[in-house]
N, C-alpha and C positions, 0 to 999 in steps of 0.2 A: 504493500500500500504506500510505498515511499513517494509515489508520484501524485498521490491524492492530497487534498488540503490537510494541513497539520491538524491532528486530533488534539484539542486543547482541554477537553473535559474528561471526567472519570465517571464510570457507572456508580450509582449510589442508591439512595432512597428513591421512591417512585416519582417524586417531583423534581429531583436534582437533575440539572442539565447534564447530558452525557454526549460525548463525541462532538464537541463544539468545533465548527469549522468556519473559516472566513473565505469568501469567494466573491467573484464579480467585482473586484476592485477596479474602479475607474477614477476619473478626475472629479466626479461629483457624487460618488456613493460606493457602497459595498454591501454585501449580504452576510448575515450571520445565521447559521443553522445549528440545530442540536436535536437530541432525542430526549423523551421522558418515558418512563415505563408505564406511568398511569395516564390513561386517556383523558381523565377529567383534569386536565392541566392547561391553563391559559398561559400564553407566553408573549413577551415583549422585550424590547431593548431600551434601556436608559442610556443616553449618550450625550457627549458634549466635547468641546475643545479643551476643557479642563476636567479635572476629576470631580467637579461639582455636578456634572451630568444633568444639565437642565432641560433636556428634551427626551421625548419618548417616541419610539416607533413600534407600531403593531405588526403582527404577523401579516405577510402579504395577503392572505385570504381575508383577514380582518380589515385590512385597509380598503378592500373592495366592498365588504359587507357593511363597514362603518360601525362594527361592534366586535368585542372580543368573544371568541369561542374557544373550545378546548380540543386539543390534538395530542398525539404522541410524537409526531414529526413537526418541527417548528422551523420556519424560514422567514427571516425578517430582513427587508431591504431598506437601508438608509439612503435617502435621496437628498438632492439639493445641497450637497456639502461643498466645501471649498477645495480647490485643487491643491495638491502638495501640502496637505495639512494633517497633523496627527490628531486622531479622535480617540477618546476613551469611552469605554462602555461596560455596563454590567447587564446581566440577564435577569429578567423578571419571570419567575415561574411559580404559578399558583400563589401569587401575591408575595413571594419571598424573593430577595435579591441575592444573586450569586455572582462572585467575581473570580479572578484567576489567582488562587492561592493568596488571598488577602489584598490583592491589588486589582484595579480595573484592567480589563483587557485593553489593548490599544492597537490601532492600525492606522497607517498613513495612506491617504488617497494619492492617486497618481497625479503627475503634472499634466498640463494641457499639451496635447500633441498637435503640432502645427499642420502636419499632413492630414489629408482626409482619410477615413477608414478604407481599407482595401475592399475590392469587390469579391466577396465570398458568399456562397450560398449558405443558408442556415443549416444546422443539424437538427433533425426532428424525427419523431417516431411515435410509437405507442408502447406503453408498459401495461402488461396484464398480470393478474394473479394466476395461480395454478388452475383456478376454476374458470379462467378466461373472462373474468370481470375486470373492469378498469382498476388499476392500482392508484386510485385517487389519493392525493396527498403525499405520495412517496416523493422523496427528494432525489433528484438526478444530478450527479456531478460529472462534468466533462473536463478531461485534461488532455491537452496537446503538448508535444515535446517543447520544453523551454518556455512555457506560458504560465501565467497566473490562472488558476482554475476557475471554471464557470459552474453555475448551478441554476436549477429551476425546480418548481413544483410540478408534479404530474397533475393534469387537470381531471375533472370529473369524467371526461370522455376516455381517459387513459392517455391522451395525447400530450406531447411535450415539444418544445422548440427552443433552441438556443442560437442566437445570431453570432456566428463566428467572426464576423467583421469587426466586432467590438473586443475580441480577445487581445490581450496585451502580453508582451514578453514578461518573463518572471520579474524583471527589474522595473516594470511598469512604464518604461520610457518610450516604447515604440509599440505600434500595432503589430500583431502577429501577421506574417506574410507566408503564404503557403507555396510549396513547390509541387503540390499535387500528389505527394507520396507519403505524407505524414500519417501516423497511426494514432487514433484517438482511443482513450480509455473511458468508458462510460460505466459509472458505478451508480446503482440504484439502491437507496436505503429506505426501506418501508417499515422500520421499527421492528416490532415483534412479528410482523407478517413476513419478514425475510429480506434478503438482499439479492442483487444480481449484478453480474459483471459482463460487459461486452467489450471486445477489442476489435475495432473496425478501421479501415482506411478512410481518409478524408473524402475519397471519391465515392464511398459507399456508406455514408452516415445518414442516409434517409431511405425510407422504404421504396 
């Protein structure tokens, strides 16, 4: 799993965030994802440019619905951030606050890239459970060689899509440019419902 986003959390009690990952880092935002064992668990992220953490971002699904609901997989995307800026955050899970061993997590956004994004087709597909029903709410992580990892939630239809033209190099200073031969690793995390791993070429990353 060394090519996947760094695991920042540990398994613990049913509402303690586990397998915390940071993905989708851009000049204006990033995503934080984690798991909880207990389904009756709401999740959000408190964040800010200092450790005072004056703002809160809800789960991506809750941002659409306008209210907090409860899940075992959690994916929060922070938006409208400043380029090249360090942000601090803590995770809210079932009303409790969790940090990184006594300190806030921290991540720096990327700088603005003067060149336009490259012309790349998105990666997309469908994730199904063993009974062929949609794996709604599963988190899908996509990693390309030498890039900062990307992620998204699987929709109620089972479909997912990740725009590859927004992928950045691991140091965040340039957009990823494809030679048409790269291999993608696609990892699906559905909590207690299981995981799946696919390795595909960039030419065959859509059905």
